[in-house]
C-alpha positions in Angstrom: -35.1 -29.1 53.0 -38.4 -29.2 51.0 -41.3 -29.5 53.4 -44.9 -29.4 52.0 -47.9 -28.7 54.3 -51.0 -30.4 53.1 -53.9 -28.7 54.9 -57.5 -29.8 55.2 -60.3 -30.9 57.4 -60.0 -34.6 56.4 -63.5 -35.4 57.7 -62.8 -38.1 56.8 -59.7 -38.8 54.9 -60.4 -40.7 51.6 -58.4 -42.5 49.0 -58.1 -39.3 46.9 -56.4 -37.6 49.8 -54.1 -40.6 50.3 -53.1 -40.5 46.6 -52.2 -36.8 46.9 -50.2 -37.5 50.0 -48.3 -40.4 48.4 -47.4 -38.3 45.4 -46.4 -35.4 47.6 -44.2 -37.8 49.6 -42.4 -38.8 46.4 -41.7 -35.2 45.5 -40.8 -33.6 48.9 -38.4 -34.5 51.6 -41.3 -34.2 54.2 -45.0 -33.8 53.9 -47.0 -32.6 56.9 -50.7 -33.4 56.8 -52.2 -30.5 58.7 -55.7 -31.2 60.0 -57.5 -27.9 60.5 -59.8 -27.4 63.5 -61.9 -24.3 64.0 -63.2 -24.5 67.6 -66.0 -22.0 66.6 -67.5 -24.4 64.1 -69.2 -27.7 64.6 -66.7 -30.6 64.7 -68.2 -32.5 61.7 -68.6 -36.2 61.6 -65.4 -37.0 63.4 -63.5 -35.2 66.2 -60.2 -33.6 65.3 -58.5 -36.3 67.4 -60.3 -39.1 65.5 -59.3 -37.5 62.2 -55.6 -37.4 63.3 -55.8 -41.1 64.2 -57.4 -42.0 60.9 -54.9 -40.0 58.9 -51.9 -41.5 60.8 -53.2 -45.0 60.2 -53.8 -44.2 56.5 -50.3 -42.9 55.8 -48.3 -45.1 58.2 -46.6 -46.7 55.2 -45.0 -43.3 54.3 -41.9 -42.7 56.4 -41.6 -39.0 55.4 -45.2 -38.0 56.3 -46.2 -36.5 59.6 -49.7 -35.6 60.9 -50.4 -32.4 62.9 -53.5 -30.6 64.1 -53.8 -26.8 63.7 -56.2 -24.0 64.2 -56.1 -20.5 62.8 -54.4 -19.5 59.6 -52.8 -22.2 57.4 -49.9 -19.8 56.6 -49.1 -19.4 60.3 -49.3 -23.2 60.8 -47.0 -23.6 57.8 -44.4 -21.1 59.2 -44.6 -22.7 62.7 -44.1 -26.2 61.2 -41.2 -25.2 58.9 -43.1 -25.8 55.6 -41.6 -24.3 52.4 -44.8 -24.6 50.5 -48.5 -25.5 50.7 -49.7 -28.7 48.9 -53.2 -28.8 47.5 -55.0 -31.4 45.5 -57.3 -30.3 42.7 -60.0 -32.5 41.1 -61.8 -30.1 38.7 -61.9 -26.6 37.4 -64.1 -25.7 40.3 -61.3 -26.7 42.7 -58.7 -24.8 40.6 -60.8 -21.6 40.8 -61.2 -21.8 44.5 -57.6 -22.9 45.2 -56.1 -20.2 43.0 -57.9 -17.6 45.1 -56.6 -19.1 48.3 -53.1 -19.5 46.9 -53.0 -15.8 45.9 -54.2 -14.6 49.3 -51.9 -17.0 51.1 -48.9 -15.8 49.1 -49.8 -12.1 49.7 -50.6 -12.4 53.4 -48.5 -15.4 54.4 -44.9 -14.3 53.9 -45.0 -15.3 50.2 -45.4 -19.0 50.8 -46.1 -20.7 47.4 -48.8 -23.3 46.7 -48.1 -26.4 44.7 -51.1 -28.0 43.0 -51.3 -31.8 42.3 -54.1 -33.0 40.1 -56.3 -35.8 41.4 -55.7 -38.7 38.9 -57.1 -42.2 38.6 -60.0 -44.0 40.1 -60.0 -42.0 43.3 -59.6 -38.5 41.7 -63.2 -37.4 42.2 -63.9 -38.6 45.7 -65.3 -36.0 48.2 -65.4 -36.2 52.0 -68.8 -34.5 51.9 -70.2 -37.3 49.8 -68.5 -40.0 51.9 -70.2 -38.5 55.0 -73.6 -38.2 53.3 -73.6 -41.7 51.8 -72.3 -43.3 54.9 -74.8 -41.5 57.1 -77.6 -42.7 54.9 -76.4 -46.3 55.2 -74.5 -46.6 51.9 -71.3 -48.4 51.3 -68.2 -46.2 50.9 -65.7 -48.9 51.5 -64.3 -48.7 48.0 -63.2 -45.0 48.4 -61.8 -44.8 52.0 -58.8 -46.4 53.7 -59.3 -49.3 56.2 -59.0 -47.0 59.2 -61.9 -44.9 58.0 -64.0 -48.0 57.2 -63.5 -49.2 60.8 -64.4 -45.7 62.2 -67.5 -45.4 60.0 -68.7 -48.9 61.1 -68.3 -47.9 64.7 -70.5 -44.9 64.1 -73.1 -47.3 62.8 
């Protein structure tokens, strides 16, 4: 069975993430969206539990997608969850450079697990969670680039 693990912080999930998940769901039998949490670092804009809820709501239309939280090494999470590969979205050459380094280290230190890259395409290809947080925190409107569940959560944060 082909199982892709799509790891990230998803703080918050945005339409670019959803597009990668939808494409992954069409290519793999299962996609596990793995929300990373490092208890030693600040939690970000949303708690890990909030992120799980927003991701679940944003991908509820995809029957072969699951959402899990993990801490520690992504390769350990992948092995524990039965993933056969890591799935990563890339938006630009900067992403490719960083993701290639990670993919190489993961393959060498994570029992050879391969990484599959999907390009971000279309109108949501260049969205960034960082900018969603910054614009929203400054009172800007990010509703065009995030799923409904995130719009609701951002509105509740005020």
